[in-house]
PDB file as gemmi writes it, atoms N, CA and C in Angstrom:
CRYST1    1.000    1.000    1.000  90.00  90.00  90.00 P 1                      
ATOM      1  N   MET A   1     103.601  98.630  68.772  1.00  0.00           N  
ATOM      2  CA  MET A   1     103.510  98.671  70.233  1.00  0.00           C  
ATOM      3  C   MET A   1     104.847  98.995  70.879  1.00  0.00           C  
ATOM      4  N   SER A   2     105.586  99.816  70.287  1.00  0.00           N  
ATOM      5  CA  SER A   2     106.855 100.303  70.810  1.00  0.00           C  
ATOM      6  C   SER A   2     107.718  99.212  71.436  1.00  0.00           C  
ATOM      7  N   GLY A   3     108.035  98.182  70.641  1.00  0.00           N  
ATOM      8  CA  GLY A   3     108.963  97.164  71.101  1.00  0.00           C  
ATOM      9  C   GLY A   3     108.359  96.079  71.960  1.00  0.00           C  
ATOM     10  N   GLN A   4     107.061  96.108  72.194  1.00  0.00           N  
ATOM     11  CA  GLN A   4     106.447  95.103  73.051  1.00  0.00           C  
ATOM     12  C   GLN A   4     105.696  94.100  72.193  1.00  0.00           C  
ATOM     13  N   ASP A   5     105.834  92.821  72.491  1.00  0.00           N  
ATOM     14  CA  ASP A   5     105.154  91.770  71.753  1.00  0.00           C  
ATOM     15  C   ASP A   5     103.658  91.860  72.016  1.00  0.00           C  
ATOM     16  N   SER A   6     102.845  91.807  70.959  1.00  0.00           N  
ATOM     17  CA  SER A   6     101.395  91.953  71.111  1.00  0.00           C  
ATOM     18  C   SER A   6     100.773  90.802  71.887  1.00  0.00           C  
ATOM     19  N   THR A   7     101.493  89.684  72.050  1.00  0.00           N  
ATOM     20  CA  THR A   7     100.961  88.576  72.842  1.00  0.00           C  
ATOM     21  C   THR A   7     101.153  88.818  74.331  1.00  0.00           C  
ATOM     22  N   ASN A   8     101.847  89.887  74.684  1.00  0.00           N  
ATOM     23  CA  ASN A   8     102.136  90.194  76.087  1.00  0.00           C  
ATOM     24  C   ASN A   8     101.177  91.257  76.618  1.00  0.00           C  
ATOM     25  N   ILE A   9      99.953  91.303  76.100  1.00  0.00           N  
ATOM     26  CA  ILE A   9      98.966  92.293  76.512  1.00  0.00           C  
ATOM     27  C   ILE A   9      98.184  91.747  77.704  1.00  0.00           C  
ATOM     28  N   SER A  10      97.967  92.589  78.687  1.00  0.00           N  
ATOM     29  CA  SER A  10      97.212  92.186  79.870  1.00  0.00           C  
ATOM     30  C   SER A  10      95.780  91.836  79.485  1.00  0.00           C  
ATOM     31  N   ARG A  11      95.290  90.755  80.037  1.00  0.00           N  
ATOM     32  CA  ARG A  11      93.905  90.356  79.785  1.00  0.00           C  
ATOM     33  C   ARG A  11      93.013  90.686  80.986  1.00  0.00           C  
ATOM     34  N   THR A  12      93.531  91.517  81.875  1.00  0.00           N  
ATOM     35  CA  THR A  12      92.772  91.918  83.047  1.00  0.00           C  
ATOM     36  C   THR A  12      91.607  92.805  82.637  1.00  0.00           C  
ATOM     37  N   ASN A  13      90.448  92.539  83.183  1.00  0.00           N  
ATOM     38  CA  ASN A  13      89.280  93.375  82.934  1.00  0.00           C  
ATOM     39  C   ASN A  13      89.333  94.513  83.958  1.00  0.00           C  
ATOM     40  N   TRP A  14      90.040  95.589  83.598  1.00  0.00           N  
ATOM     41  CA  TRP A  14      90.276  96.685  84.533  1.00  0.00           C  
ATOM     42  C   TRP A  14      88.990  97.378  84.949  1.00  0.00           C  
ATOM     43  N   ALA A  15      88.039  97.515  84.044  1.00  0.00           N  
ATOM     44  CA  ALA A  15      86.772  98.176  84.381  1.00  0.00           C  
ATOM     45  C   ALA A  15      86.047  97.390  85.465  1.00  0.00           C  
ATOM     46  N   ALA A  16      85.993  96.061  85.333  1.00  0.00           N  
ATOM     47  CA  ALA A  16      85.330  95.229  86.336  1.00  0.00           C  
ATOM     48  C   ALA A  16      86.088  95.291  87.656  1.00  0.00           C  
ATOM     49  N   LEU A  17      87.409  95.278  87.595  1.00  0.00           N  
ATOM     50  CA  LEU A  17      88.223  95.323  88.809  1.00  0.00           C  
ATOM     51  C   LEU A  17      88.038  96.648  89.546  1.00  0.00           C  
ATOM     52  N   GLU A  18      88.057  97.750  88.811  1.00  0.00           N  
ATOM     53  CA  GLU A  18      87.927  99.067  89.433  1.00  0.00           C  
ATOM     54  C   GLU A  18      86.525  99.309  89.989  1.00  0.00           C  
ATOM     55  N   SER A  19      85.535  98.580  89.496  1.00  0.00           N  
ATOM     56  CA  SER A  19      84.173  98.781  89.985  1.00  0.00           C  
ATOM     57  C   SER A  19      83.918  98.055  91.308  1.00  0.00           C  
ATOM     58  N   LYS A  20      84.818  97.162  91.705  1.00  0.00           N  
ATOM     59  CA  LYS A  20      84.637  96.411  92.951  1.00  0.00           C  
ATOM     60  C   LYS A  20      85.008  97.260  94.163  1.00  0.00           C  
ATOM     61  N   GLU A  21      84.287  97.068  95.229  1.00  0.00           N  
ATOM     62  CA  GLU A  21      84.617  97.693  96.509  1.00  0.00           C  
ATOM     63  C   GLU A  21      85.654  96.820  97.209  1.00  0.00           C  
ATOM     64  N   ASP A  22      86.506  97.415  98.038  1.00  0.00           N  
ATOM     65  CA  ASP A  22      87.520  96.646  98.756  1.00  0.00           C  
ATOM     66  C   ASP A  22      86.910  95.542  99.606  1.00  0.00           C  
ATOM     67  N   GLU A  23      85.734  95.829 100.177  1.00  0.00           N  
ATOM     68  CA  GLU A  23      85.084  94.848 101.044  1.00  0.00           C  
ATOM     69  C   GLU A  23      84.642  93.609 100.265  1.00  0.00           C  
ATOM     70  N   GLY A  24      84.532  93.729  98.947  1.00  0.00           N  
ATOM     71  CA  GLY A  24      84.077  92.609  98.132  1.00  0.00           C  
ATOM     72  C   GLY A  24      85.198  91.690  97.672  1.00  0.00           C  
ATOM     73  N   ILE A  25      86.430  91.965  98.067  1.00  0.00           N  
ATOM     74  CA  ILE A  25      87.561  91.141  97.649  1.00  0.00           C  
ATOM     75  C   ILE A  25      87.641  89.906  98.531  1.00  0.00           C  
ATOM     76  N   ASP A  26      87.736  88.741  97.894  1.00  0.00           N  
ATOM     77  CA  ASP A  26      87.816  87.471  98.617  1.00  0.00           C  
ATOM     78  C   ASP A  26      89.284  87.117  98.846  1.00  0.00           C  
ATOM     79  N   TYR A  27      89.711  87.168 100.094  1.00  0.00           N  
ATOM     80  CA  TYR A  27      91.092  86.851 100.452  1.00  0.00           C  
ATOM     81  C   TYR A  27      91.241  85.426 100.994  1.00  0.00           C  
ATOM     82  N   SER A  28      90.198  84.627 100.922  1.00  0.00           N  
ATOM     83  CA  SER A  28      90.199  83.315 101.569  1.00  0.00           C  
ATOM     84  C   SER A  28      91.249  82.354 101.004  1.00  0.00           C  
ATOM     85  N   ASP A  29      91.703  82.566  99.767  1.00  0.00           N  
ATOM     86  CA  ASP A  29      92.692  81.660  99.194  1.00  0.00           C  
ATOM     87  C   ASP A  29      94.131  82.113  99.449  1.00  0.00           C  
ATOM     88  N   ILE A  30      94.308  83.195 100.203  1.00  0.00           N  
ATOM     89  CA  ILE A  30      95.638  83.689 100.526  1.00  0.00           C  
ATOM     90  C   ILE A  30      95.969  83.278 101.965  1.00  0.00           C  
ATOM     91  N   PRO A  31      97.002  82.452 102.147  1.00  0.00           N  
ATOM     92  CA  PRO A  31      97.331  82.021 103.510  1.00  0.00           C  
ATOM     93  C   PRO A  31      97.844  83.190 104.352  1.00  0.00           C  
ATOM     94  N   PRO A  32      97.576  83.184 105.646  1.00  0.00           N  
ATOM     95  CA  PRO A  32      98.087  84.255 106.508  1.00  0.00           C  
ATOM     96  C   PRO A  32      99.607  84.173 106.609  1.00  0.00           C  
ATOM     97  N   LEU A  33     100.254  85.311 106.805  1.00  0.00           N  
ATOM     98  CA  LEU A  33     101.698  85.336 106.956  1.00  0.00           C  
ATOM     99  C   LEU A  33     102.058  85.095 108.412  1.00  0.00           C  
ATOM    100  N   SER A  34     102.932  84.129 108.630  1.00  0.00           N  
ATOM    101  CA  SER A  34     103.315  83.740 109.987  1.00  0.00           C  
ATOM    102  C   SER A  34     104.514  84.569 110.463  1.00  0.00           C  
ATOM    103  N   GLU A  35     104.817  84.439 111.745  1.00  0.00           N  
ATOM    104  CA  GLU A  35     106.004  85.090 112.300  1.00  0.00           C  
ATOM    105  C   GLU A  35     107.252  84.559 111.598  1.00  0.00           C  
ATOM    106  N   GLU A  36     107.247  83.267 111.269  1.00  0.00           N  
ATOM    107  CA  GLU A  36     108.385  82.651 110.586  1.00  0.00           C  
ATOM    108  C   GLU A  36     108.645  83.339 109.241  1.00  0.00           C  
ATOM    109  N   PHE A  37     107.570  83.688 108.534  1.00  0.00           N  
ATOM    110  CA  PHE A  37     107.730  84.385 107.262  1.00  0.00           C  
ATOM    111  C   PHE A  37     108.502  85.688 107.461  1.00  0.00           C  
ATOM    112  N   PHE A  38     108.099  86.482 108.473  1.00  0.00           N  
ATOM    113  CA  PHE A  38     108.731  87.773 108.689  1.00  0.00           C  
ATOM    114  C   PHE A  38     110.145  87.630 109.230  1.00  0.00           C  
ATOM    115  N   GLU A  39     110.434  86.552 109.953  1.00  0.00           N  
ATOM    116  CA  GLU A  39     111.796  86.311 110.433  1.00  0.00           C  
ATOM    117  C   GLU A  39     112.740  86.031 109.266  1.00  0.00           C  
ATOM    118  N   LYS A  40     112.236  85.375 108.232  1.00  0.00           N  
ATOM    119  CA  LYS A  40     113.059  85.022 107.078  1.00  0.00           C  
ATOM    120  C   LYS A  40     113.010  86.079 105.970  1.00  0.00           C  
ATOM    121  N   ALA A  41     112.091  87.028 106.077  1.00  0.00           N  
ATOM    122  CA  ALA A  41     111.903  88.024 105.017  1.00  0.00           C  
ATOM    123  C   ALA A  41     113.139  88.907 104.870  1.00  0.00           C  
ATOM    124  N   THR A  42     113.384  89.350 103.655  1.00  0.00           N  
ATOM    125  CA  THR A  42     114.515  90.206 103.354  1.00  0.00           C  
ATOM    126  C   THR A  42     113.999  91.485 102.700  1.00  0.00           C  
ATOM    127  N   LEU A  43     114.452  92.616 103.193  1.00  0.00           N  
ATOM    128  CA  LEU A  43     114.096  93.894 102.592  1.00  0.00           C  
ATOM    129  C   LEU A  43     114.932  94.071 101.336  1.00  0.00           C  
ATOM    130  N   ARG A  44     114.269  94.330 100.230  1.00  0.00           N  
ATOM    131  CA  ARG A  44     114.980  94.528  98.960  1.00  0.00           C  
ATOM    132  C   ARG A  44     114.692  95.926  98.451  1.00  0.00           C  
ATOM    133  N   ASN A  45     115.753  96.648  98.161  1.00  0.00           N  
ATOM    134  CA  ASN A  45     115.613  97.980  97.595  1.00  0.00           C  
ATOM    135  C   ASN A  45     115.314  97.857  96.105  1.00  0.00           C  
ATOM    136  N   PRO A  46     114.583  98.804  95.542  1.00  0.00           N  
ATOM    137  CA  PRO A  46     114.280  98.745  94.113  1.00  0.00           C  
ATOM    138  C   PRO A  46     115.550  98.842  93.279  1.00  0.00           C  
ATOM    139  N   ALA A  47     115.449  98.399  92.062  1.00  0.00           N  
ATOM    140  CA  ALA A  47     116.580  98.472  91.135  1.00  0.00           C  
ATOM    141  C   ALA A  47     117.058  99.913  91.003  1.00  0.00           C  
ATOM    142  N   SER A  48     118.306 100.078  90.667  1.00  0.00           N  
ATOM    143  CA  SER A  48     118.884 101.427  90.603  1.00  0.00           C  
ATOM    144  C   SER A  48     118.149 102.315  89.619  1.00  0.00           C  
ATOM    145  N   GLN A  49     117.660 101.762  88.504  1.00  0.00           N  
ATOM    146  CA  GLN A  49     116.943 102.604  87.560  1.00  0.00           C  
ATOM    147  C   GLN A  49     115.623 103.098  88.140  1.00  0.00           C  
ATOM    148  N   ALA A  50     115.007 102.366  89.035  1.00  0.00           N  
ATOM    149  CA  ALA A  50     113.760 102.796  89.652  1.00  0.00           C  
ATOM    150  C   ALA A  50     114.008 103.973  90.606  1.00  0.00           C  
ATOM    151  N   GLN A  51     115.198 104.070  91.139  1.00  0.00           N  
ATOM    152  CA  GLN A  51     115.511 105.161  92.049  1.00  0.00           C  
ATOM    153  C   GLN A  51     115.719 106.480  91.302  1.00  0.00           C  
ATOM    154  N   GLN A  52     115.802 106.440  89.991  1.00  0.00           N  
ATOM    155  CA  GLN A  52     116.051 107.635  89.195  1.00  0.00           C  
ATOM    156  C   GLN A  52     114.788 108.159  88.517  1.00  0.00           C  
ATOM    157  N   LEU A  53     113.618 107.768  88.984  1.00  0.00           N  
ATOM    158  CA  LEU A  53     112.375 108.175  88.345  1.00  0.00           C  
ATOM    159  C   LEU A  53     112.027 109.640  88.605  1.00  0.00           C  
ATOM    160  N   VAL A  54     112.466 110.174  89.730  1.00  0.00           N  
ATOM    161  CA  VAL A  54     112.148 111.551  90.084  1.00  0.00           C  
ATOM    162  C   VAL A  54     113.456 112.290  90.346  1.00  0.00           C  
ATOM    163  N   GLN A  55     113.579 113.450  89.740  1.00  0.00           N  
ATOM    164  CA  GLN A  55     114.766 114.264  89.984  1.00  0.00           C  
ATOM    165  C   GLN A  55     114.475 115.244  91.107  1.00  0.00           C  
ATOM    166  N   ILE A  56     115.333 115.249  92.098  1.00  0.00           N  
ATOM    167  CA  ILE A  56     115.179 116.138  93.252  1.00  0.00           C  
ATOM    168  C   ILE A  56     116.433 116.995  93.351  1.00  0.00           C  
ATOM    169  N   GLU A  57     116.229 118.264  93.571  1.00  0.00           N  
ATOM    170  CA  GLU A  57     117.361 119.172  93.736  1.00  0.00           C  
ATOM    171  C   GLU A  57     118.204 118.699  94.912  1.00  0.00           C  
ATOM    172  N   PRO A  58     119.522 118.788  94.800  1.00  0.00           N  
ATOM    173  CA  PRO A  58     120.407 118.315  95.884  1.00  0.00           C  
ATOM    174  C   PRO A  58     120.104 118.927  97.241  1.00  0.00           C  
ATOM    175  N   ASP A  59     119.772 120.220  97.289  1.00  0.00           N  
ATOM    176  CA  ASP A  59     119.502 120.841  98.586  1.00  0.00           C  
ATOM    177  C   ASP A  59     118.219 120.297  99.204  1.00  0.00           C  
ATOM    178  N   VAL A  60     117.224 119.967  98.386  1.00  0.00           N  
ATOM    179  CA  VAL A  60     115.981 119.384  98.889  1.00  0.00           C  
ATOM    180  C   VAL A  60     116.265 117.988  99.411  1.00  0.00           C  
ATOM    181  N   SER A  61     117.047 117.225  98.683  1.00  0.00           N  
ATOM    182  CA  SER A  61     117.403 115.875  99.108  1.00  0.00           C  
ATOM    183  C   SER A  61     118.166 115.910 100.448  1.00  0.00           C  
ATOM    184  N   GLN A  62     119.097 116.845 100.570  1.00  0.00           N  
ATOM    185  CA  GLN A  62     119.867 116.973 101.814  1.00  0.00           C  
ATOM    186  C   GLN A  62     118.949 117.352 102.976  1.00  0.00           C  
ATOM    187  N   TRP A  63     117.964 118.200 102.723  1.00  0.00           N  
ATOM    188  CA  TRP A  63     117.031 118.586 103.783  1.00  0.00           C  
ATOM    189  C   TRP A  63     116.265 117.374 104.287  1.00  0.00           C  
ATOM    190  N   PHE A  64     115.757 116.533 103.365  1.00  0.00           N  
ATOM    191  CA  PHE A  64     115.017 115.337 103.763  1.00  0.00           C  
ATOM    192  C   PHE A  64     115.919 114.348 104.503  1.00  0.00           C  
ATOM    193  N   GLN A  65     117.151 114.200 104.055  1.00  0.00           N  
ATOM    194  CA  GLN A  65     118.061 113.265 104.698  1.00  0.00           C  
ATOM    195  C   GLN A  65     118.454 113.747 106.090  1.00  0.00           C  
ATOM    196  N   ALA A  66     118.438 115.051 106.300  1.00  0.00           N  
ATOM    197  CA  ALA A  66     118.791 115.598 107.616  1.00  0.00           C  
ATOM    198  C   ALA A  66     117.681 115.290 108.592  1.00  0.00           C  
TER     199      ALA A  66                                                      
END                                                                             
């Protein structure tokens, strides 16, 4: 398993999950987020290695930044 421990395999039933409609998801056990939550929230940028997943030509990057 290319360096991954076989005990670390997801036990999620992906077929059952993908067959559900969004309207069928029960959110009742998730508390609503209050204004206090957003006041204390911190924006976190992804790790530096995650920012290197896509290579973009410098001129294209400069165009988007402009």
